[in-house]
C-alpha positions in Angstrom: -0.1 0.0 0.0 1.6 3.2 -0.9 2.3 5.7 2.0 3.9 8.6 0.2 0.6 10.6 1.2 1.2 10.3 4.9 2.1 13.5 6.8 3.2 11.5 9.9 6.9 12.1 9.4 6.4 15.9 9.2 4.2 15.7 12.3 7.0 13.7 14.3 9.7 16.0 13.0 7.7 19.0 14.4 6.8 17.3 17.6 10.2 16.1 18.5 11.5 19.7 17.7 8.9 21.3 19.9 9.7 19.0 22.8 13.5 19.0 22.4 13.6 15.2 21.5 16.7 14.3 19.6 16.9 10.5 19.6 13.6 9.9 17.7 13.4 9.0 14.0 9.9 8.4 12.2 10.1 7.0 8.7 7.7 5.7 6.1 7.9 2.0 5.2 6.0 0.8 2.1 5.4 -2.9 2.7 3.8 -5.8 0.9 1.4 -8.2 2.6 4.1 -11.0 2.7 6.4 -8.8 5.1 3.4 -9.1 7.6 3.6 -12.8 8.1 4.6 -13.6 11.7 8.2 -14.6 11.2 9.0 -12.1 8.5 7.5 -9.3 10.6 9.5 -10.1 13.7 12.6 -10.5 11.7 12.2 -7.2 9.9 11.4 -5.3 13.2 14.7 -6.7 14.6 16.7 -5.8 11.6 15.3 -2.2 11.6 15.9 -2.0 15.3 12.4 -0.5 15.7 10.9 0.6 19.0 7.4 0.6 17.5 5.5 1.4 14.3 2.2 2.5 13.2 -0.1 0.4 10.8 -2.2 2.0 8.1 -4.9 0.7 5.5 -5.3 -1.9 4.5 -3.4 -4.0 7.2 -5.0 -2.8 10.5 -6.8 -6.2 10.9 -4.7 -8.6 8.9 -1.6 -7.8 11.0 -3.3 -9.2 14.2 -2.3 -12.8 13.8 1.5 -11.9 13.5 1.5 -10.1 17.0 2.2 -11.7 20.2 -0.6 -9.8 22.2 -3.2 -7.1 22.0 -4.4 -4.3 24.5 -7.9 -4.9 25.8 -8.9 -1.9 23.4 -7.5 -3.2 20.4 -9.0 -6.5 21.0 -12.5 -5.1 21.4 -12.1 -3.1 18.2 -10.3 -5.9 16.1 -7.9 -3.6 14.7 -4.4 -2.3 15.3 -2.8 0.8 14.3 0.0 1.0 16.6 2.6 -1.6 17.5 4.9 -1.5 20.4 8.2 -3.5 20.3 9.7 -5.0 23.5 12.0 -7.7 24.6 11.5 -10.5 27.2 14.6 -12.6 28.0 16.0 -11.7 24.5 12.7 -12.5 22.8 11.2 -9.9 20.6 7.4 -9.3 21.6 5.1 -7.3 19.4 2.0 -5.8 21.1 -0.9 -4.2 19.1 -2.9 -1.1 20.2 -5.3 1.1 18.8 -4.8 4.9 19.4 -7.3 5.8 16.5 -10.3 5.3 18.8 -9.2 7.6 21.5 -8.2 10.2 19.0 -11.4 10.0 17.2 -13.5 10.3 20.3 -11.6 13.1 21.5 -12.1 15.2 18.3 -15.8 14.0 17.8 -17.1 14.8 21.2 -16.9 18.5 21.2 -18.9 18.6 17.8 -21.8 16.4 18.8 -25.4 17.8 19.3 -28.6 16.5 20.6 -29.7 15.3 17.0 -26.6 13.3 16.5 -27.8 10.0 17.7 -27.6 7.9 14.7 -24.8 7.5 12.3 -23.5 6.2 9.1 -20.0 4.7 8.8 -18.8 4.8 5.3 -16.7 1.7 5.2 -16.0 -1.6 7.0 -12.1 -1.8 7.7 -9.8 -1.3 10.5 -10.6 2.4 10.7 -14.4 1.9 10.5 -13.9 -0.6 13.5 -12.5 1.9 15.6 -15.1 4.3 14.8 -17.9 1.9 15.6 -16.2 1.0 19.0 -16.4 4.7 19.9 -19.9 5.3 18.7 -20.9 2.3 20.5 -19.4 3.6 23.8 -21.2 7.0 23.1 -24.5 5.4 22.7 -24.9 6.4 19.1 -26.6 3.9 17.0 -24.7 3.3 13.7 -24.8 1.3 10.4 -21.8 0.4 8.5 -22.2 1.4 4.6 -20.6 -0.9 2.1 -20.5 -1.6 -1.6 -20.5 -5.4 -0.4 -23.0 -5.2 2.6 -23.8 -8.7 2.5 -20.2 -9.5 3.7 -20.6 -7.4 6.9 -23.0 -7.4 9.9 -25.0 -4.2 10.4 -23.9 -3.1 6.9 -26.3 -1.5 4.4 -25.6 -0.5 0.8 -25.1 3.1 -0.3 -28.8 3.4 -2.0 -30.0 2.2 1.6 -27.8 4.6 3.3 -29.2 7.5 1.2 -32.6 6.7 2.4 -31.5 6.8 6.1 -29.5 10.1 5.7 -32.4 12.3 6.9 -32.4 10.3 10.3 -28.7 9.5 10.5 -27.2 12.9 10.8 -23.7 11.9 11.6 -21.7 10.5 8.7 -18.1 9.2 9.1 -16.0 8.6 6.0 -13.6 5.6 7.0 -12.8 4.8 3.4 -9.8 5.8 1.4 -12.0 7.3 -1.3 -11.0 11.1 -1.7 -7.5 10.7 -0.5 -4.8 12.3 -2.6 -3.9 11.6 -5.2 -7.6 10.6 -6.0 -8.8 13.8 -4.5 -11.6 14.3 -7.1 -13.7 11.3 -5.8 -16.2 11.5 -2.8 -17.5 8.3 -1.0 -20.8 10.1 -0.5 -23.2 9.8 -3.6 -25.7 12.7 -3.0 -24.6 15.8 -1.3 -28.0 17.4 -1.7 -29.1 15.2 1.1 -26.8 16.9 3.5 -28.1 19.9 5.8 -27.1 21.9 8.5 -28.2 19.2 10.9 -25.5 17.0 9.6 -22.1 16.3 11.3 -19.7 14.9 8.3 -16.5 13.6 9.6 -13.7 12.6 7.1 -10.8 10.4 8.5 -8.7 11.6 5.5 -6.4 14.5 6.1 -4.8 14.8 2.7 -6.3 16.7 1.0 -7.8 19.0 3.5 -10.7 19.6 3.0 -11.7 16.5 0.8 -14.4 16.8 -1.8 -16.8 15.1 0.6 -16.3 17.8 3.2 -16.4 20.6 0.6 -19.6 19.6 -0.8 -21.0 18.9 2.9 -20.1 22.4 3.9 -21.7 24.0 0.9 -24.9 22.5 2.2 -24.5 24.0 5.7 -23.3 20.7 7.4 -20.7 20.9 10.3 -17.4 19.4 9.0 -14.1 17.9 10.4 -11.3 16.1 8.5 -8.6 13.7 10.1 -6.0 16.2 10.9 -6.4 16.7 14.6 -7.2 13.0 14.6 -3.8 12.2 13.0 -2.0 14.5 15.7 -3.6 13.0 18.6 -3.4 9.4 17.7 0.5 10.0 16.9 1.0 11.4 20.3 -0.7 8.7 21.9 1.4 6.2 19.8 4.7 8.0 20.9 3.8 7.7 24.5 3.3 3.8 24.0 6.7 3.6 22.4 8.2 5.3 25.5 7.1 2.5 27.7 
């Protein structure tokens, strides 16, 4: 999966400079699925001398069988975006965490209004699982929206989602649709259905704003992109790597 779009290295460069941290290096590692097999992954982490790493789409769920343990939250969500490397009697241990959920909740809460009690989650991958976990904890009813809804429980098709848009006024894009360089695309098929009652959250942070959010804002909806979430989940990851 290409990762050139990621702004994480720039974030950590700024974060470390701001906090006078001189012994930290954050790099991008484009990998193939074969590298995420258990033995290959452990060998690669040892060779690179990593203290930890982040995981992005589409590997947030598929990496789990190659890890040694999971935090309670990562296990409940079923997806990992942060891995901590440690050693026990010389043996490398990889522990999966999910910092997406905490960061998403922190950025969503201040924007919620009384009418945002039902949601549509666009996508069914690892990021969508973190969103669902948070919404469930907040008591917000949700449905996944998928192009293949028969493959996922609680999922509806995009035509079915459109029919519920008037009631489900929180819409979260947890797909890569609209991410650079494909910034002309949008996951939401009918922006005319959006209103000032809607809160539209796009986990994508590049570009900012996405077409989805530009069209939502034009309809008067409240919008937020993934920039703040990126920053917060990165800070949470860094704290875990310091353990």
